[in-house]
SERO-4910 file (N, C-alpha, C, O; in steps of 0.05 Angstrom, whole numbers):
BEGIN
 pado doro    nc1    nc2    nc3   cac1   cac2   cac3    cc1    cc2    cc3    oc1    oc2    oc3
  Met    A     20    -21      2     -1      3      1     25     26     -3     48     27      5
  Thr    A      7     46    -19     36     63    -26     23     87     -5     -2     86     -3
  Pro    A     36    106      9     32    124     20      3    141     14    -11    150     33
  Leu    A     -5    144     -9    -23    168    -27    -43    148    -16    -60    158     -1
  Val    A    -46    116    -21    -73    105    -11    -76    100     11    -98     93     19
  Ala    A    -53    103     32    -60     99     57    -72    129     61    -95    129     69
  Thr    A    -62    150     58    -78    178     64   -105    176     57   -122    185     72
  Ala    A   -111    165     30   -135    173     29   -155    150     52   -176    155     64
  Val    A   -141    126     53   -166    114     70   -166    125    100   -184    120    115
  Leu    A   -140    142    106   -139    152    128   -163    169    130   -182    163    145
  Leu    A   -163    191    112   -180    203    106   -205    197    105   -219    207    122
  Ala    A   -213    185     93   -240    165     98   -256    160    114   -280    159    113
  Ala    A   -235    154    137   -231    139    161   -251    159    181   -271    155    195
  Val    A   -234    181    174   -237    199    195   -267    217    186   -280    230    203
  Thr    A   -274    215    152   -301    227    154   -323    213    159   -345    221    166
  His    A   -313    186    153   -339    155    160   -344    150    188   -361    134    195
  Ala    A   -326    165    209   -327    166    231   -350    188    243   -368    185    260
  Gly    A   -341    210    227   -364    239    230   -389    232    226   -408    237    242
  Trp    A   -391    215    199   -425    213    201   -443    192    213   -467    192    215
  Asn    A   -423    170    222   -437    160    243   -441    172    263   -459    166    279
  Ala    A   -427    189    264   -433    213    301   -457    225    300   -474    231    317
  Leu    A   -453    230    264   -491    247    267   -509    242    263   -531    254    266
  Ala    A   -502    215    253   -531    197    255   -544    192    283   -568    196    291
  His    A   -519    181    298   -526    172    325   -538    195    346   -551    192    367
  His    A   -526    221    333   -531    235    352   -562    258    341   -569    280    350
  Ile    A   -572    246    323   -606    248    321   -612    235    335   -598    215    339
  Pro    A   -632    238    348   -646    229    367   -664    207    350   -656    184    354
  Asp    A   -685    210    333   -695    182    317   -681    180    293   -680    195    273
  Lys    A   -669    154    299   -646    146    276   -661    140    253   -645    138    235
  Leu    A   -688    137    244   -700    134    224   -691    161    207   -686    163    183
  Val    A   -691    178    223   -694    210    219   -671    220    201   -670    230    179
  Gly    A   -645    209    225   -626    211    213   -609    197    188   -591    206    174
  Phe    A   -622    168    189   -622    154    170   -628    158    138   -618    152    116
  Thr    A   -647    170    145   -671    179    116   -654    197    104   -647    196     80
  Leu    A   -642    222    130   -624    248    114   -608    236     98   -612    235     74
  Ile    A   -587    224    110   -574    209    102   -570    199     75   -556    208     56
  Ser    A   -585    177     76   -588    154     49   -593    172     27   -579    178      9
  Gly    A   -616    179     32   -625    206     22   -612    224      3   -616    225    -21
  Gly    A   -593    239     21   -583    260     12   -560    245      1   -547    260    -13
  Gly    A   -550    220      2   -526    201    -13   -548    202    -45   -541    207    -67
  Met    A   -570    197    -37   -582    185    -70   -582    211    -85   -585    207   -110
  Leu    A   -579    240    -75   -583    262    -88   -557    274    -94   -554    291   -112
  Ile    A   -537    263    -77   -509    259    -97   -505    244   -118   -498    255   -139
  Gly    A   -509    219   -116   -505    209   -130   -522    213   -155   -511    208   -177
  Leu    A   -547    222   -156   -561    230   -182   -549    251   -195   -549    253   -220
  Ala    A   -536    275   -173   -516    302   -188   -496    288   -198   -497    286   -222
  Ala    A   -478    276   -186   -452    267   -202   -458    250   -220   -437    247   -233
  Ala    A   -484    229   -234   -477    207   -249   -468    215   -268   -447    207   -277
  Pro    A   -485    237   -282   -484    248   -315   -452    252   -315   -440    244   -335
  Phe    A   -437    262   -297   -418    271   -303   -388    253   -302   -365    259   -309
  Thr    A   -401    225   -290   -378    212   -283   -378    183   -310   -401    181   -318
  Ala    A   -363    166   -322   -369    146   -339   -389    126   -321   -392    125   -296
  Phe    A   -398    115   -335   -423     86   -336   -407     65   -326   -385     61   -337
  Pro    A   -415     53   -307   -394     26   -294   -394      3   -314   -418     -3   -313
  Ala    A   -388     -7   -325   -387    -35   -346   -407    -44   -332   -416    -39   -310
  Ala    A   -416    -62   -355   -436    -81   -347   -424   -102   -323   -435   -103   -301
  Gly    A   -402   -115   -328   -396   -131   -307   -396   -123   -277   -393   -140   -260
  Ala    A   -401    -93   -271   -396    -89   -245   -426    -85   -236   -428    -76   -213
  Trp    A   -450    -89   -251   -473    -81   -248   -484   -108   -218   -492   -103   -195
  Pro    A   -479   -130   -230   -491   -155   -209   -478   -141   -179   -492   -138   -159
  Tyr    A   -444   -132   -180   -436   -130   -162   -448   -108   -143   -451   -108   -118
  Leu    A   -456    -89   -163   -475    -61   -143   -494    -59   -138   -500    -40   -123
  Leu    A   -516    -77   -149   -542    -94   -140   -537   -103   -116   -548    -94    -96
  Cys    A   -521   -122   -115   -518   -145    -84   -504   -119    -68   -516   -116    -47
  Ser    A   -485   -101    -71   -480    -87    -51   -496    -72    -38   -500    -71    -14
  Ala    A   -513    -55    -65   -534    -41    -54   -556    -54    -30   -564    -39    -12
  Ala    A   -564    -84    -32   -587    -98    -25   -571   -104     13   -585   -107     34
  Ile    A   -536   -106     11   -519   -109     31   -524    -93     42   -531    -97     65
  His    A   -522    -66     32   -526    -35     48   -549    -29     64   -550    -13     83
  Met    A   -570    -43     55   -607    -41     71   -603    -51     86   -610    -39    106
  Ala    A   -592    -75     89   -593    -94    117   -570    -78    138   -575    -64    157
  Tyr    A   -545    -84    127   -524    -54    134   -538    -20    151   -527    -11    171
  Tyr    A   -556    -12    142   -567     12    156   -584      3    174   -584     13    197
  Ala    A   -604    -20    167   -614    -32    191   -614    -37    212   -628    -29    231
  Leu    A   -586    -61    207   -564    -60    229   -556    -42    252   -560    -43    276
  Leu    A   -543    -22    233   -536      1    257   -542     17    260   -525     33    266
  Met    A   -573     27    258   -596     35    267   -600     23    295   -599     37    315
  Arg    A   -606     -4    295   -607    -14    317   -592    -23    345   -597    -27    369
  Ser    A   -569    -22    327   -537    -20    345   -538     13    355   -533     15    379
  Phe    A   -543     33    346   -541     62    353   -562     54    369   -553     50    392
  Arg    A   -594     49    366   -608     44    392   -609     37    418   -616     47    439
  Leu    A   -596     11    407   -584     -3    431   -560      8    451   -560     12    475
  Gly    A   -548      9    437   -520     16    444   -504     38    451   -513     56    437
  Asp    A   -481     50    467   -470     75    470   -451     74    434   -443     56    420
  Phe    A   -452    105    431   -439    107    406   -406     86    410   -396     67    397
  Gly    A   -395    100    436   -368     92    434   -362     58    436   -340     48    432
  Gln    A   -391     40    443   -387     11    449   -395      5    409   -378      1    392
  Ala    A   -416      6    407   -431     -6    380   -407      4    361   -390    -12    354
  Tyr    A   -406     36    351   -382     41    326   -358     11    329   -355     -9    314
  Pro    A   -346     18    353   -313      0    354   -327    -29    341   -319    -38    320
  Ile    A   -346    -41    355   -352    -72    353   -365    -74    333   -370    -98    328
  Ala    A   -379    -51    311   -384    -57    287   -364    -63    272   -358    -85    262
  Arg    A   -350    -35    269   -330    -32    255   -303    -47    257   -285    -46    240
  Gly    A   -302    -62    279   -273    -89    282   -282   -109    277   -268   -130    276
  Thr    A   -306   -109    272   -309   -141    264   -303   -151    238   -297   -174    232
  Ala    A   -306   -122    218   -299   -125    195   -274   -137    182   -274   -155    165
  Pro    A   -255   -126    192   -224   -129    177   -215   -160    171   -207   -167    149
  Leu    A   -217   -179    195   -214   -201    195   -232   -227    176   -227   -250    170
  Val    A   -253   -209    172   -271   -229    164   -272   -222    128   -278   -234    107
  Val    A   -261   -191    137   -255   -186     93   -225   -205     92   -220   -216     71
  Thr    A   -209   -208    113   -183   -217    100   -184   -243     88   -168   -253     73
  Val    A   -213   -256    101   -223   -286     98   -222   -288     72   -205   -299     59
  Leu    A   -250   -269     63   -264   -258     42   -249   -258     14   -254   -269     -8
  Ala    A   -230   -241     23   -212   -227      0   -195   -260    -15   -195   -266    -38
  Ala    A   -183   -275      8   -171   -298     -4   -189   -314    -10   -182   -336     -2
  Val    A   -212   -315    -21   -231   -331    -22   -234   -322    -50   -222   -333    -68
  Phe    A   -249   -304    -53   -268   -287    -74   -245   -271    -97   -245   -270   -121
  Ala    A   -229   -262    -79   -206   -242    -98   -178   -258   -101   -163   -249   -118
  His    A   -170   -277    -89   -149   -288    -92   -127   -276    -76   -104   -285    -79
  Glu    A   -132   -261    -62   -113   -234    -41   -107   -250    -18   -123   -248      1
  Val    A    -85   -268    -17    -77   -278     11    -57   -261     19    -37   -264      5
  Pro    A    -54   -243     38    -34   -226     54     -4   -249     50      1   -273     52
  Asp    A     13   -223     44     44   -231     50     42   -230     80     21   -221     91
  Gly    A     72   -243    102     74   -241    117     80   -198    136     80   -191    159
  Trp    A     83   -189    118     76   -161    126     43   -151    132     36   -149    155
  Ala    A     23   -145    111      3   -149    112    -13   -158    129    -27   -146    145
  Ala    A    -10   -192    125    -19   -212    156    -11   -197    186    -23   -197    208
  Thr    A      3   -190    181     19   -181    212      1   -149    216     -9   -140    237
  Gly    A      2   -139    197     -4   -109    205    -42   -108    210    -56    -93    224
  Val    A    -49   -125    196    -79   -138    196    -81   -147    221    -97   -135    235
  Ala    A    -66   -170    232    -70   -175    266    -69   -150    284    -88   -136    291
  Val    A    -43   -147    290    -36   -120    299    -62   -102    307    -73   -101    329
  Ser    A    -71    -87    280    -91    -67    285   -111    -76    293   -124    -61    307
  Cys    A   -121   -105    288   -150   -119    304   -140   -118    327   -146    -97    338
  Ala    A   -129   -130    338   -125   -128    367   -125    -98    370   -135    -92    392
  Gly    A   -119    -80    359   -124    -51    372   -152    -41    381   -163    -29    400
  Leu    A   -159    -53    355   -190    -41    347   -206    -60    368   -223    -46    379
  Thr    A   -206    -88    378   -207   -100    390   -214   -101    426   -231   -111    441
  Gly    A   -193    -85    428   -189    -58    453   -202    -45    458   -216    -45    477
  Val    A   -201    -25    436   -218     -1    443   -250    -11    445   -265      2    460
  Ala    A   -257    -28    433   -291    -45    438   -286    -49    463   -295    -35    481
  Leu    A   -273    -68    464   -274    -82    497   -275    -66    520   -287    -73    541
  Trp    A   -263    -42    519   -266    -21    535   -290    -11    542   -293     -5    566
  Gly    A   -317     -7    521   -327      4    526   -345    -15    544   -366     -8    555
  Leu    A   -331    -44    545   -359    -64    560   -344    -54    594   -352    -63    615
  Arg    A   -329    -39    591   -318    -33    620   -336    -34    645   -357    -22    645
  Gly    A   -325    -52    673   -346    -43    686   -377    -46    686   -392    -37    703
  Arg    A   -386    -62    662   -413    -65    656   -427    -83    653   -419    -91    631
  Arg    A   -443    -96    659   -465   -126    644   -457   -116    616   -455    -93    608
  Pro    A   -454   -138    605   -455   -132    571   -483   -133    566   -498   -149    577
  Asn    A   -489   -117    548   -515   -110    529   -514   -129    510   -497   -122    493
  Trp    A   -526   -156    504   -523   -185    486   -538   -168    461   -527   -170    439
  Ala    A   -559   -155    463   -576   -146    445   -562   -130    429   -565   -128    405
  Ala    A   -548   -118    441   -529    -92    426   -506   -100    415   -498    -91    393
  Ile    A   -491   -117    428   -463   -133    422   -474   -139    390   -467   -128    368
  Gly    A   -496   -164    399   -498   -181    370   -504   -163    349   -494   -165    327
  Ala    A   -522   -144    356   -534   -129    330   -501   -111    322   -498   -104    299
  Ala    A   -485   -105    339   -458    -91    325   -441   -113    313   -425   -110    295
  Val    A   -449   -138    327   -428   -157    302   -441   -161    275   -429   -158    254
  Ala    A   -472   -170    277   -482   -168    246   -477   -146    232   -475   -148    207
  Thr    A   -474   -117    249   -468    -97    230   -442   -100    212   -440    -92    189
  Gly    A   -422   -113    228   -384   -117    220   -392   -133    199   -385   -125    177
  Leu    A   -409   -165    201   -412   -173    173   -422   -169    157   -418   -184    138
  Thr    A   -442   -147    156   -450   -137    131   -427   -121    122   -422   -124     98
  Ile    A   -411   -106    135   -395    -89    126   -378   -104    119   -368    -91    100
  Ala    A   -361   -131    120   -343   -141    106   -352   -158     86   -337   -171     72
  Ala    A   -384   -157     84   -389   -170     56   -388   -148     31   -377   -153      9
  Tyr    A   -404   -119     39   -411    -99     18   -376    -98     10   -371   -106    -12
  Thr    A   -351    -86     29   -328    -83     26   -323   -102      8   -320    -89    -13
  Val    A   -318   -138     -1   -310   -153    -16   -332   -146    -39   -323   -149    -62
  Val    A   -351   -140    -37   -372   -138    -63   -356   -125    -81   -346   -135   -101
  Asp    A   -353    -92    -69   -357    -65    -69   -327    -74    -86   -328    -72   -110
  Gly    A   -300    -85    -73   -272    -87    -84   -282    -98   -113   -283    -85   -134
  Leu    A   -289   -124   -110   -292   -125   -139   -313   -110   -158   -308   -106   -182
  Gly    A   -335   -101   -145   -345    -85   -164   -328    -62   -179   -325    -56   -203
  Val    A   -318    -51   -155   -304    -22   -176   -282    -30   -191   -273    -17   -211
  Arg    A   -274    -51   -183   -254    -61   -199   -263    -72   -229   -247    -72   -247
  Ala    A   -294    -83   -232   -300    -98   -258   -317    -73   -268   -333    -75   -287
  Ser    A   -311    -41   -249   -337    -24   -270   -317     -7   -287   -327      5   -306
  Gly    A   -293     -4   -284   -275      7   -295   -271     42   -288   -252     56   -297
  Thr    A   -292     53   -271   -295     82   -265   -297     81   -229   -320     75   -223
  Ser    A   -287     83   -216   -289     83   -186   -313    111   -182   -330    107   -165
  Leu    A   -314    135   -196   -329    152   -193   -349    137   -201   -359    123   -183
  Gly    A   -359    137   -221   -385    121   -235   -399    106   -211   -421    111   -201
  Tyr    A   -382     87   -204   -389     63   -181   -397     76   -163   -421     72   -162
  Ile    A   -389     96   -142   -406    107   -125   -418    124   -128   -428    137   -110
  Ala    A   -422    130   -160   -448    153   -160   -477    144   -161   -496    157   -154
  Trp    A   -475    111   -176   -490     90   -178   -498     80   -161   -521     75   -157
  Leu    A   -477     73   -146   -493     58   -114   -506     76    -93   -527     71    -81
  Met    A   -493     94    -91   -511    118    -82   -541    120    -91   -561    115    -78
  Ala    A   -541    127   -109   -569    132   -133   -579    108   -127   -601    114   -119
  Val    A   -577     84   -126   -584     55   -127   -598     57    -99   -622     62    -94
  Gln    A   -581     52    -82   -586     44    -50   -602     74    -35   -617     72    -15
  Gly    A   -596     93    -46   -606    112    -39   -632    118    -28   -639    131     -9
  Ala    A   -648    102    -51   -678    109    -49   -693     89    -24   -711    102    -12
  Val    A   -692     72    -18   -699     57     -4   -710     64     20   -734     64     26
  Ile    A   -687     73     37   -690     82     61   -718    111     61   -740    109     73
  Pro    A   -711    129     48   -733    153     50   -754    136     31   -777    144     38
  Ala    A   -756    120     12   -781    111     16   -801     99     25   -825    100     20
  Tyr    A   -780     83     45   -792     79     76   -807     92     87   -830     88     91
  Ala    A   -793    114     97   -803    139    113   -817    152    100   -836    162    114
  Ala    A   -817    157     78   -848    169     66   -874    163     68   -896    175     69
  Trp    A   -865    135     68   -897    112     60   -903    111    109   -925    112    120
  Arg    A   -878    108    125   -884    117    146   -907    137    160   -928    135    172
  Trp    A   -887    160    148   -895    191    160   -918    200    138   -937    215    146
  Arg    A   -917    192    114   -946    203     99   -932    235     94   -910    242     85
  Ser    A   -959    252    103   -953    276     94   -938    289    112   -930    311    105
  Gly    A   -932    277    138   -917    290    152   -885    289    153   -872    296    173
  Ala    A   -876    282    134   -850    276    128   -831    305    133   -811    306    147
  Val    A   -842    332    116   -828    347    115   -818    356    145   -796    358    155
  Ala    A   -848    361    156   -839    365    193   -821    353    214   -810    363    234
  Val    A   -821    331    203   -809    309    219   -782    317    208   -770    332    223
  Leu    A   -770    311    186   -739    314    180   -736    342    173   -720    345    155
  Arg    A   -746    361    180   -733    390    172   -723    402    196   -714    425    194
  Pro    A   -723    389    220   -707    402    247   -680    390    246   -662    403    256
  His    A   -674    363    234   -646    354    229   -630    358    198   -609    347    190
  Ala    A   -647    376    184   -639    370    153   -606    389    150   -590    380    133
  Ala    A   -600    405    160   -572    408    162   -549    389    175   -527    395    166
  Leu    A   -551    367    195   -543    354    204   -540    328    190   -520    315    192
  Gly    A   -565    319    175   -566    297    161   -559    300    135   -558    279    123
  Leu    A   -554    320    123   -546    324     97   -514    328     94   -499    320     76
  Leu    A   -505    346    121   -478    337    127   -468    316    119   -454    313     99
  Gly    A   -480    292    143   -465    274    144   -477    262    116   -461    245    108
  Ala    A   -492    264    102   -481    249     75   -469    254     56   -465    236     40
  Ala    A   -459    282     52   -429    286     47   -407    274     52   -388    271     37
  Leu    A   -411    266     74   -387    259     89   -383    221     75   -366    209     62
  Ser    A   -407    215     88   -414    189     75   -411    181     49   -407    157     47
  Val    A   -412    195     26   -405    190      1   -373    200      0   -357    186    -12
  Ala    A   -367    220     12   -332    222     15   -328    200     23   -325    187      3
  Ala    A   -326    183     44   -309    170     53   -311    150     41   -290    139     36
  Tyr    A   -340    134     29   -339    118     12   -324    114    -12   -308     96    -16
  Ala    A   -330    134    -29   -310    148    -53   -275    139    -49   -259    126    -63
  Leu    A   -275    151    -26   -246    150    -27   -236    116    -19   -214    107    -27
  Val    A   -249    104     -6   -257     78      1   -242     62    -25   -219     52    -26
  Leu    A   -264     64    -45   -272     50    -69   -246     47    -84   -234     28    -93
  Trp    A   -242     82    -84   -214     80    -97   -191     63    -97   -175     51   -112
  Ala    A   -194     66    -75   -162     61    -52   -170     33    -61   -151     21    -69
  Gln    A   -196     17    -63   -191    -12    -78   -178    -25    -98   -164    -45    -97
  Thr    A   -185     -7   -121   -176     -5   -148   -142      1   -140   -130      4   -161
  Arg    A   -128      3   -120   -105     12   -119    -83     -6   -104    -58     -4   -103
  Ala    A   -105    -26    -91    -89    -46    -59   -101    -56    -58   -123    -52    -70
  Ala    A    -96    -80    -44   -110   -106    -31   -133    -97    -14   -138    -74     -5
  Leu    A   -150   -125    -13   -171   -107      9   -172   -113     38   -190   -102     50
  Ala    A   -158   -126     49   -161   -135     68   -141   -113     90   -147   -106    113
  Pro    A   -116   -104     76   -109    -85     85   -124    -51     93   -128    -38    114
  Ile    A   -130    -46     65   -154    -28     63   -169    -27     90   -163    -12    109
  Ala    A   -193    -48     88   -208    -64    105   -203    -51    138   -220    -42    154
  Ala    A   -177    -53    142   -157    -52    168   -159    -28    172   -170    -21    193
  Leu    A   -149     -8    154   -139     16    161   -156     31    160   -156     47    178
  Arg    A   -177     32    139   -202     38    154   -215     42    180   -223     62    192
  Glu    A   -214     17    187   -227     13    211   -210     27    241   -214     23    265
  Ser    A   -188     46    228   -173     62    241   -199     91    247   -193    112    257
  Ser    A   -221     86    240   -243    109    249   -255    102    273   -273    115    283
  Ile    A   -243     77    286   -247     68    309   -237     85    335   -248     88    357
  Ile    A   -216     91    327   -197    111    347   -216    138    349   -227    149    369
  Val    A   -215    144    323   -234    171    319   -258    174    328   -264    195    339
  Gly    A   -278    152    326   -302    155    341   -309    148    372   -328    154    386
  Ala    A   -280    130    377   -275    130    413   -273    168    420   -288    182    433
  Ala    A   -253    173    409   -255    211    415   -268    217    409   -267    237    422
  Ile    A   -304    222    386   -317    233    389   -331    231    417   -335    249    433
  Gly    A   -342    195    419   -356    188    444   -340    200    469   -354    202    489
  Ala    A   -321    205    471   -305    216    496   -321    250    504   -333    260    523
  Val    A   -307    263    467   -314    290    473   -339    302    473   -345    321    487
  Phe    A   -360    287    452   -392    295    448   -407    287    469   -419    301    485
  Phe    A   -404    254    470   -421    235    484   -417    231    507   -431    215    520
  Lys    A   -397    245    519   -386    244    548   -379    206    559   -376    194    581
  Glu    A   -379    201    541   -360    171    543   -330    165    551   -312    181    549
  Arg    A   -329    142    560   -292    139    577   -281    143    554   -296    137    535
  Phe    A   -258    152    547   -225    144    542   -206    143    559   -196    161    573
  Gly    A   -202    122    557   -180    123    576   -153    107    576   -156     87    561
  Ala    A   -126    108    589   -113     92    585   -105     69    564    -86     69    548
  Pro    A   -128     48    570   -124     17    550   -136     25    524   -135      7    507
  Arg    A   -152     57    514   -158     57    493   -140     68    471   -142     65    447
  Ile    A   -114     87    489    -89     96    483    -70     75    474    -54     76    455
  Val    A    -75     51    497    -56     35    481    -61     15    459    -45      5    443
  Ala    A    -82     11    462    -97      3    427   -105     18    406   -114      8    385
  Ala    A   -102     45    410    -98     66    394    -64     59    381    -58     56    357
  Ala    A    -47     57    402    -25     52    390    -15     24    373      1     23    354
  Leu    A    -31      0    385    -28    -18    362    -41    -11    340    -28    -13    320
  Val    A    -65     -1    337    -71      4    307    -48     23    292    -41     14    270
  Val    A    -40     41    298    -18     59    292     11     46    284     26     58    269
  Ala    A     18     12    298     38     -2    299     27    -22    265     41    -28    245
  Gly    A     -2    -27    270    -16    -46    254    -14    -34    225     -8    -47    205
  Ile    A    -20      0    226     -9     18    200     14      8    193     16     -9    176
  Gly    A     32     15    206     62     23    194     67     -7    185     81    -10    165
  Leu    A     59    -26    194     70    -59    181     57    -62    157     68    -76    141
  Met    A     32    -52    150      8    -47    126     27    -39    109     35    -55     92
  Leu    A     37    -12    110     52      0     97     78     -4     84     88      4     63
  Arg    A     87    -21    106    115    -35     94    108    -53     78    122    -56     58
  Ala    A     87    -71     80     78    -88     59     74    -78     29     78    -92      9
  Gly    A     64    -47     29     54    -32      3     85    -29    -11     87    -18    -32
***
């Protein structure tokens, strides 16, 4: 992985943690995800005419990814309803890298070399530490943990599907534009049916935050998709989940959740893993 690719993925990690924090901050999760998903759809539709159309071979992946993203959004909403941001976000994101490593080896024939595999493992150890610190001193909320782990499995699934799809598309910008356009319609359509004529009144108080979250979401995933055309999937997945450190910091500063010495040690492990992955590139 080159420094340029690593920088893009780290920037994606920061923007990703940002939009997740905005989604968690909006009290009604359906409102938050309607604005973020719908805003992403509008951005995708606006960008699509100015990008290349994805190749035919990419569309099965794109449509499959859109379906997986629907499950991801539903599970993420449930995770945020049941658990603290500083717990749900790390568990959801930390589950994905090792699963991606296995799936990428099976479906993309990307078997990491020694440095990359060690970097993924070290980063995952750090990410797990951040997640487990969220449980310290409390009885585990197994419903929240189960929803977060299931969210992580959907993250791993769409990461591999989109990695294969964007490579087949011939255009990372066209792929992200059409992916946002296709997947972004479902949640707003459900919300419009549920709220009927009152949708505007429900959405208006949180519109600015939700649309900012949409812009951050599209930017984050566009950077990741571009990176997936230039490096192996597993190291990118592990590096992207450094967003957990950002998420833990956001949880501590804005949601008054704990961030102590164990999370600092965990963050150091993530940084060490990043260094190993860069050596592999």
